[in-house]
C-alpha positions in Angstrom: -0.1 0.0 0.1 1.2 3.5 -0.8 1.0 6.3 1.7 -2.0 8.6 1.4 -1.6 11.7 -0.7 -4.4 13.6 0.6 -3.7 17.3 1.4 -2.9 17.9 5.0 -5.9 20.2 5.5 -8.3 17.5 4.7 -6.8 15.0 7.1 -9.0 14.2 10.2 -7.4 15.3 13.4 -8.5 15.4 17.0 -9.1 18.8 18.7 -6.2 20.2 20.6 -6.4 19.6 24.3 -5.4 22.0 27.0 -2.0 21.5 28.4 -3.1 21.2 31.9 -6.2 19.8 33.4 -8.5 22.4 34.7 -10.5 21.2 37.8 -14.1 22.2 37.9 -15.1 24.5 40.8 -16.2 22.5 43.8 -19.2 23.6 45.7 -18.5 25.5 49.0 -18.9 23.7 52.2 -20.4 25.2 55.2 -17.1 25.6 56.8 -15.7 27.4 53.7 -18.7 29.7 53.7 -18.3 30.5 57.4 -14.5 31.3 56.9 -15.2 33.4 53.9 -17.9 35.3 55.8 -15.6 35.9 58.7 -12.7 37.1 56.3 -15.3 39.5 54.7 -16.5 40.9 57.9 -12.9 41.4 59.2 -12.1 43.4 56.0 -15.3 45.3 56.0 -14.9 46.6 59.6 -11.1 47.0 59.3 -10.2 50.4 60.7 -13.4 50.8 62.8 -13.4 51.0 66.6 -15.6 49.3 69.4 -16.5 52.8 70.5 -18.4 55.6 68.9 -16.3 57.7 66.6 -16.2 61.5 66.4 -18.9 61.5 63.7 -21.3 59.6 65.9 -20.5 61.5 69.0 -21.4 64.7 67.0 -24.8 63.2 66.2 -25.2 62.2 69.8 -24.2 65.5 71.2 -26.7 67.2 68.6 -29.6 65.4 70.4 -31.8 66.7 73.1 -29.5 67.0 76.2 -32.2 65.2 78.4 -32.4 62.4 75.9 -28.9 61.9 74.8 -28.6 58.4 73.5 -24.9 57.8 74.0 -24.9 56.1 77.3 -27.9 53.7 76.3 -26.2 52.7 73.0 -22.8 52.1 74.7 -24.5 49.9 77.5 -26.5 48.1 74.9 -23.1 47.2 73.1 -21.7 45.9 76.5 -24.8 44.0 77.7 -25.9 42.2 74.6 -22.7 40.2 74.1 -23.1 38.9 77.7 -26.4 37.3 76.9 -24.8 35.4 73.9 -22.0 32.9 74.0 -19.5 34.3 71.5 -15.8 34.8 71.4 -14.4 38.3 72.0 -13.1 38.9 68.4 -16.6 38.1 67.1 -18.2 40.4 69.6 -15.8 43.1 68.7 -16.5 42.6 64.9 -20.3 42.8 65.7 -20.0 46.0 67.7 -17.8 47.7 64.9 -20.4 46.6 62.3 -23.1 48.1 64.6 -21.4 51.4 64.9 -20.5 51.5 61.1 -24.2 50.7 60.3 -25.6 53.3 62.7 -23.2 55.9 61.4 -24.3 55.2 57.8 -28.0 55.3 58.7 -27.6 58.6 60.5 -25.7 60.2 57.7 -28.2 59.0 55.0 -31.1 60.5 57.1 -29.1 63.8 57.5 -28.9 64.0 53.7 -32.4 63.1 53.2 -34.0 65.3 55.9 -31.3 68.1 56.1 -31.1 68.2 59.9 -28.9 66.9 62.6 -31.1 66.3 65.6 -32.0 62.7 65.5 -33.2 62.3 69.2 -36.1 60.2 68.4 -34.5 57.8 65.9 -31.4 57.3 68.0 -33.5 56.6 71.1 -35.7 54.0 69.2 -35.1 50.8 70.9 -36.7 48.7 68.1 -34.2 50.2 65.6 -31.2 49.3 67.9 -32.6 45.7 68.4 -32.7 45.3 64.6 -29.2 46.5 64.1 -27.8 44.4 66.8 
């Protein structure tokens, strides 16, 4: 038999294969999700403190002097973790997230309402319970 004289373009060839095998993405486990969430939370509250910052203190001081919410809010952040059995780093992250969220809410309300006295809102127990 003589070798085939077909042009090389018409020769049947298999498709080129990747040089390395790409492993498909495995579904995340609950532990992986928990670790990812903890890492995200740590990154999100990085730079925050476990006490009200100057911005929040300014909002607290703008409230009615007889109904200043500062002490109530700070006590809430101290008492709530005692009711829960959580590690201190997790409690600190939660408090930092609480203050960051509270600051964001008050700033948005200031932009919306064009005022600085938020005595009623900052003394609203239901709002603080929802945030914590």
